[in-house]
N, C-alpha and C positions, 0 to 999 in steps of 0.2 A: 748626386747631392750635392748641393753647393758649400763652396768653402770661402770663408771671411772672415780678418781682423777689426777688431774692434777695439781704442782708444780713449782714454778721457785726456785732452791737452788742456792744462787751465794756465793762464799768464800769456804775454808777449815772449819772454825771453822761453819758457820750455817750446812754443807751438815755433817759435823762429830759428832754435838751433836743435831742436830735439826730431820734434813733430814732421818736420820737412822732410829731414834725413830720412825716419821711418817711412811716409810713404814713398820717397824716390825708391827705396828698396825694397819694400811693398809688391810698388808695379813694373821694376822693373826682375826681380829675382823669382818671383810667385807669383799664381795665377789668382791668387785675392783681391777680393775688393776691399776698400778700407770703410769703416763708419768711425768716427770721430765727432766727439760730443766735444765742443771748443766755447771759448768767450773770446777767442780772437779767427774767426771764421777768413776775416779778408787776409788775414796771412797767406793761408791756404789759396784762396782762390785769386790773390794776383800772381801767384806761382802756378796753379793748376787750373785756372779758370774754374770750368762744368765739366771737369773731368769725367766720365760716364762710370767709373770705378771706385771713385769720392764718394761718400755719402756724407753730410755734416748735418748735426744737430747744435742749433742753438741754447749756450745755458747762460744763465746773469748771476752775477754775484750778488745782487740784489733778494735773488730770492735764497740762499742759502750761506751762513757760516763760511769765510773761507780757509779761518784757524778757530781752535778752539782753545781757550786759556787752560790751563795745567795748573791742577792743586787750589783751594780757597784765595790763596793769594793771589794769584793769577799773575806769578811774577815772568812767567814763561807760556809760550802758547805753541799748540802743535797743528801741521797742515791738518785740513780734515780729511785722512783718506777714505771715509766710507763713500765720499762723493764718486768712487769708482763705480758704483753700484750703477749709476747714468750711463755706462759705456757698454753696460749689460743692458738695460732696460732700452736703449736705443734699438737692440736686435733682436728682443724677448718673444717677439713673433714670427722670428723665421724659421717658421719649421723644418724638417730634416736637413739641416743646416749645421755644421762640423766651422765653431768658432774659436778661435785663438783670442784670447783676451790677455793685452800685455801693459805694461808702464810705455806710455808716449816717448821714454829716453832708452826704449830698450831697439835691439837689432833682431833682424831678421835673416841673415845671410846664414844661417846654418839651414835653409829652406834646400831641401831635396825632394822634387814631385814624385821621384817613383818610391824612395822611402816611405816617404808621408805617406801616400796613396795606400799602399801596403798595408803599412801600420795604423793607418784608420779602420780600414775593411776589415783587416785579419779582429782588432779587438774590439768594434763594436758587432761584430757578429759572437763575440764571446760574451756580451753583452755592459762590456765597461763603455761609459761614454762621458766622463770626468777624469783628464789627465794631468798630470804638472808635480814639480818634486816633493818631496816630503807629505806627500799624499794619500798616508796610510790610515785606513779609518781606525777609529776607536782610538787614536792619537790624543784626543782632548781628554778623553777619563785616564788618560796616563799623567797628563800633564796636571788635571784636578788633583788627583789622588795626590801627586806631590808638593801641590800646592797649599791641601787643607792646613795638612800639619807645621807648615812653614809658618803658614798666616798668622797663627795663633799668636795674639801680642803685637801682632804687625800693625801701624800706623803710618799709612802711606801717605800721610801729610807732614809726618814728622821725621821718618826713620829713613834709611837709605835700603833700596832691593841689596837683595841677596840670588846668588844663582837657585838655592834652594827652593825660592817661590817661583820660577821657572820666566822661562822668555815673554813669559802673557799675564804675566800677575797682574798688569795693568788692566785687561778686559775684564776679569770678575770683578773688581772696584767701579772700573766706568758704569756697568749694567747690574749693578747692585745684587751679584748674584755668589758673593764670596762664599756663604753656608747654606742659599736657597737656589742651586741653577738647576733647570730644567734637565731632568734627568735623558731625554732623550738628544741635547743636546752633545752627552757624551759619547755616543756612537760615531760623532763627524772627523773627521781629518782637519788638520793643521796646516795645507800646503802654503808653500812659497808663493807669495802671491803675484810676484813679478810678468812671470809668463806661465798661462792656464790655457785650455785646451778643453772645449765641451763637445758635444753632441747632442742639438739639441731636439727633441720630440715629445708630443705628448703634453707641451706646456709646461715642460720642467724648466724653460730658463724663467719664465714667467712665476712661477712658484719662489723661485729663489730669489729675484728681485723682491719681490715681495717681503719674503722676511730680512734680504738686506735691507730694506729701507725699514723696516722697522728699526734696525739698530741704529741707521744712520738719524733717524728722527728723534730717537731715544737720546744720542749725543747731544742733537740740535735742542732739543728740551732742557738738557741738563748746564748749570749755571760755569760750571767747568768738570773735565776730564784727568784724568791721569796720562795722558798722552793716547792717540788714535795710531800709533805706528804698528804695524805687525797684524794688517787687517786679514791676514791667513786665518782669523779667529773666526771673523763674520763672514768669510767666504767658504769656510768651512762647514760648519753650522747651516748657514744658508742651501748651501748644495745638498747636503745629507737630508733638510727637511724636506728638498724639490723632489728626493728621489733618484738623484744621481747615483751612479757606480762608479765609486773612486778606483783608479791605479794610481798606484806609486810610481813615478818614471825613477826613483833613485832605483829601485830595484830591478829595474826592465831592463831586457835584455837591446842593445843597438845604442852603445855608451858612447859612439864616435857622436852620434848625432844628438845627445841628448846632453851630450857635455858641453856645448856651442848652445843649445836653448837655454841652459839653464844659468848662463851667463847675463848677471841684472848688469843696468842701466851699460847697455851696450854703446849709446852713442855721448853719452855722460862723462862717467867715468871707467868706462869699460872696454873690451878689448877694438871698439870702434872708434872712444872718446879721444880723437887729436887736441880738443881743444876743451878744457872746461870754463864752463860762463858761470857765470851771478846768476845765480837760480832764483831768487827775491821770484813770488809768485804774484 
C-alpha cells in the first residue's frame, strides 16, 4: 500500500515560510510522497527542483474566489477554506493508497513508521478508512438538534451568535439548511480539519471530492456567506456520503502519538513555530 501526504498551499508567504518546512520534514522524517496544489510552484522548485517524491499541481486565483464576503453588508471577508478540496482532488484517483491530508502550516514530526504501519494495517482490517480528531459519527445530528431551538428568532445579519447555536451555526445559514437539512447529512462526523487520514479504495475519495465540490460551488455562487471556517462540516458530510467509515482518534489508544498529531499549525504558531510571519494570502 502506498502512503502519501497532500496539502493546499496558497500564497507566497504560506508557501515560502510553512510549506517548505512541511516538505523538508516529509522528506526527512517520513517515507511519504507529498502532493501539493499551489499558486507558487516556483518557490518549491527553486529549492527542490524536480524531486521525485514531490508532485505539484498548479492552481490560479483567476478560477475561484480567494476570499468570500461575510454578511450582506460585506464589511469583512473570510478565506475560502473550501478550496482545500483541491488537495484531495489531486489524489482522488490513487486507489489502495493511505492519504494524510493536512494544512500546509502543519508538521509531521510526530511520524513513527512502525506505529503508523501497525495502526494502518490493524484498523483497515477492522473496516475503518477515515481517521481524525473529533471524528465521531452522528455528531452533526447532535449539533443540529442543539442548533434548531437556539436559532428560533436568530438573525445572522444583526444578532451576535451565542454558544447555544453551536460552533457550526454559520454553516446552516451558508447552505440554506436551517430548517430543511438533508437527513442523510445528520449521520456525518464533524472532524477537526487540520490533519486527517484516509484509506482510498473503491472510488470513495472521488465521491467525497464530488460532494465537497458541491459545497465549494454553493459558496462560490453566493453573494456572501457567514464565514467559511470550520470546514470539518463539509469534510464530515462529504466523507459520509462517499461511504468512508470514521474513527475518532480522540478516543483511540496510542495517545502519545495522537497528541502530537492533533497539534494544529505546527510551523506557524504551534510547537514548531519559531517565527510568526504575516499571513496575508
